[in-house]
N, C-alpha and C positions, 0 to 999 in steps of 0.2 A: 504494500500500500504506500509506504514512504517513497519507494522508488518511482511509483507511478506519479505521485504528486511532484516529485523532483523533476521528472521528465516533462511534465506539463508546464512547470514553471519555466524551464529553459526554452520550451517551444513558444510559450506565450511572451516571454521577455528575453529575446535573443540579445538585447543590448547588454545583458549581464555578462555575456561571454566576450564581447569585443569592446574596442574603444568607443567612446561616445561618438555617435554619428549625427551630424546636424545637416539639415537640408540646405542646399545652396540658396533656395528662395528665402529661407529664414534670414540669412545675412543680407540679402538684397533689400529686405524690408526695413532694415535698421537705418534710421535717419541720424542726423548730427546729434540729436538729443540722446541717442542710445549708444554713443561711442564707447561708453564704459563696458557694455556687453561684449563688444568686439575685443576690448583690451583683456577682459576676463578670459575670453576664448583663447587668446594668444598665450596666456600664462598658465592655462589649465593643462597639466600633463596627461590627462585622460582623453583629450581631444587629439585626433589623428592629424598628422602633418597636412594632409590634403584639406582638411576642414580649416586648419589654421591658415592655410594659403588662401582660402575663400575669404576669411576675415581680413587678411592683409589686402587682398584685392579690393574689398569693400572700403577699407580705410583710404586706399588710394583714390577710389572714385569719390568718396566724400570730400577729399581735399579740393576737388574742383568746385565744390559748393561753398567753400570757406570765404571767398571774397564778398559774398552777399549775406554773410551771417555775423553774429557776434561771438562765435566760438573761436578761441585762440588756436592757431595751427598746432601749437605744442601739445594740445590735448589729444590730437590725432597722431602726431609723429613720435611722441614719447613712448607709447607702447611698441611702436615699430622698432625704435632704437633699442629698447629692452630685449626684444626678441632677435635682434641682429647678432648678438653674441653667439659664437659657435658652441654647439653642444655635441661633443664627439660621441656621447653614448646614445644619441637619438639618431636612428637610421633615417637617411635622406633629409637631414636638417639643412643641408646646403641648398636644397630646392626651395625651402621656406626663405632662406636668407637671400636667394636670388630674387624671389618675389618681393621681398622687402625693399631691396635696392631699386627695383622697378617702380614700386609704389612711391618711394621717396622722390622720384622724378617729378611727381605731380605737385610737390611742395616747392619746386624750384623758383617760382615767381611770387611766392607769398612772403608776407612779412615774417622776418625771423628765419628765413631759409638759410642764411649764412651759418646758422648753428648746426646744420646737417653736413656741411662740407668736411668738418673735422672727423666725425665718425666714418663717413664714406671714404675719406682719405686713409684712415687707419686700416679699414678693411682692405683697401686696394694695396697698401704697402705690407700687409701681413703675408709673409712668404709661406706660412703654414696654412693659410686659408685656401679653400677649394678654388681652383682656377676659374671656374665659371662664375663664382660669386665675385671674385676680383674683377672679372670682365664686366659684370653687371654694375659694380660700383663705379668703374671707369665710365661706362655709358651714362650712368646717373649723374656723375659730376659734369659731364659734357652738357647737360640740360640746364645747369645753373648759370643762365645768362645774366641774371640780375646781379649776381655776385661773381661775375666772370673772372675777375682777377684772382680771387681766393681759390676758385675751382681750378683755374689754370695752374696756380702755384702747387696745389695738391697733386695734380696730374704730372707736372714736371718733376716734383720731388719723387713721386713713385717711379717715373721713367728713369731718373738718375739712379735710383736704387737697383732697378732691373738691369741697367747697363753696367753697374758695378759688379753685379753677380756674374755677368757674362752669359753667353748663350747656353741654354739648357732646355731640356724637353718640357719643363713645366713653366717656363717664362717667355717663350717665344710668342705664343698666342696672346698672353697678357700684354707684352710689350707692343704688339701690333694693335691691340684694342686701345691702349693708351695713346699711341700715335694718331690713330683715327679719331679718338675723342678730342685730342688737341686741335684737330682740323688740319 
């Protein structure tokens, strides 16, 4: 009897067996007022990387609505910066960090966007960082036209570090992306 009840519970509540799964339409319904819900999703270890990526994408989309609102941009980009730190014990975490770099591009023309250049520059210069994440950070820095000088300085500093390292299998594509990002 106990086994039958246990089996029925697992059939009725399959979420008990897997990571928490959230519908993509759920994130799309969140407005600027519900940004805290997206931030909680990013910090929740029970939520899968794919779901967190949906939250990141929504934060990037909401950044486009900021010029017509009273919400400070930092309320949206601070959770993104918090999730940008590498977590080696989380499988495919680099995919989430790539999405974060892409989402941060949407903040490039907003007030306070200069505060994002430093973290993106550090990601770009981190030689232990995944190659695709570094490339996404370089592309994101290329979007910061409002703070063009600071973004160019970060790209040039990263390029100089790569040139000092010399050619290698892990830095040729990053060096190419940096050069393209510089224009």
